[in-house]
Every structure is written in structure tokens, then in C-alpha cells.
N, C-alpha and C positions, 0 to 999 in steps of 0.2 A: 517443509520450506526447501526451496532452493535457490542459492545466489550464483551467478554466472557472472565471468568477466569475456571478454574475446580478444583474440588478435588479430591481427594483419601485418602478413609479411610480403616486401617484394623483393626479389634481386636474389644473388647467392647467400651463402651463409656469411659470409666473413666481407661483404662487399655491401651487403643489401641492407635493409630498416625496417621498421614495423612500427605500428603503432597500436596499444593497450586501452583495452576500455572497460569500465567495469558497468553493468546492471543498472546501478543509480545513478551513475553519470558524474559520482565523485572525480573519477577517471576519465577522461575523453580525450582519446587521440594522443595520448603520452607516446614521445617517440624513444624506441629503443633500437641498440645496433650493436656488432661484434665488440668495437671499441667500449661501446659504456659497458660492456657486462664483462669482457675479460681482460680487455688490457688497463681500463683506467681505476686502479690503487685508492685512489682518494675519490671516486666515486662523482667528480663534479665531469665528466662527459656524459653522462645522462642517467637513465636509470635503469633498471635490468630486472626480472622477475625475482631474485635473490634478494634485492632491496624493498620490492614490494611483500615479499614471503615474510622477512623480518618484520616489517610494519604491523602484517596482519599479526603475525604469532603475539609479537608484542602487545596488540590490541587486543588478542583474544586471551592471552595469559591474565593480563591487568582486573579484565573483567572477570575470570576464571579468581582471579585472588582476593578480589571484592566479595563475590559471592561468597567465599570459606571465610574471611572475615564477619561477614553477617550472620553465617549460621554458627560461629564462636561467638557473639554478641558484640562486634565489634564493628565501629565503621572507620575509615582511615580519612585523615585529612587531606591524604594526597599518595596518589602510587604513582609511581614510575615507573615502566619497565622499556628494556631494550632488548632487541634480538638481532646479534650478530648473526649472519648465516655465511658458511667457509663455503665457496666452492675453487675446486681444482681438477686439475687434469688426472683422470684415472683410467687405466687398460686404454687409450687411445680416444677417451673420449673425457666429457668432465661431469663431476659428482658434487652432490653438496656432502662436504665429509664430516661437519659437525656444527652444530649451535650453541651460541653462548647466548644464557640468558640471565640478563642482571636486572634486578629488583631494589629499588628504592623504596621504602613507602614512610609516613611520615604518620606515626601511631603511638602517639600519647598514651601509658596506661599498659603497652602491651609489652608481656616479659619476652625476652628474646628465643627461647624453648620455644613458647608456643607459637611465636612469629615465624620463624623456622621450618615448624611442622606445619603449617598455616600455608607455606608458601611452596615445600614440596608437595602438598597434598594437592595445590590447585593446579602446578606443575604436571602432576599425574593425570589431573583429571580434565584439564584444561582439551577439546577436541581435538586442537591443532597439535597436541602432542600424541595425542592419540595417533593423528593421522601421518605424523610424524617418527611413528617409534621405531622406525629402520634406520635412522638419524642420530647420532650421538648428541644428546643435549645437556649440557650444564649449568649450574644454577647459582648464581650469586647473590644473595639477599642482605640485603644494609636494612638496617632497621634506625629511623632516626624519631626520638622523641620527640 
């Protein structure tokens, strides 16, 4: 299976703008530009590829965690995942320098040690974790009864 997304960019790097579209149509002609990507700390100037990567990673990880739970005989009432993707200037360009992954799961009847073990396993086995292996990724997992 292959999934795709595409981008169209017009103009120079700092003054141009682009649009992002996904194969499914979930995102269609979503605008992005330099300011939204590199200058808007609060994220309100528009989206950027790192924000979309964070959403994708959170979705991939939460599903991997649900599968890990199921393999151990558990089903979560709720899984919330957030991935904060950090981009910084490095060596004259920009690089993703780290990802903070946060998990909160409502899981009655699951002990803390098993929860942490399953969360770590889901992080290690999530397809996007594997694809992002060159980036430091931290995991903070919180169990809610």
C-alpha cells in the first residue's frame, strides 16, 4: 500500500507560498509559507510540514499503542497522543532536532509497569517511529484509571 501527499510552491523561499494536498482529500490546498513554518511560535500564522508530521505521528503511535494493548488483552477507554516536533536552525539550514511524544490513556485495570512497557513497545514498533529513527524521540506516558 502506498499513500501520497503533494505540495505546490510558488515564489521564493521566504516570500512565496504553497499548498498541501493529501491523496484522501482530508487536506486539500492547505496553504503554508515561510512565516507560518519558521516565525510563528504560536502556530497561528498557518500550518507547516512539521505540524502535520506531529499529527501523523500522534495518530500512528496511538494506533500502535491500541494494537499493543489488544495483544496483551486490554482495550483502552481512551488514548490521547500528542507529538511535538521541534525544528531549529542547524548548520545553515533547518533540521528536526527532536520529537516529544506524550501519551495519556484511560485504562481501568492496567498496572503502571505493564502500561509503561506497552507504551515503550508501541513507540519502538510504530512505523513512523522507525522512519524517524534518526531523530531523538522522548516518550512521556500517563495512565489514567
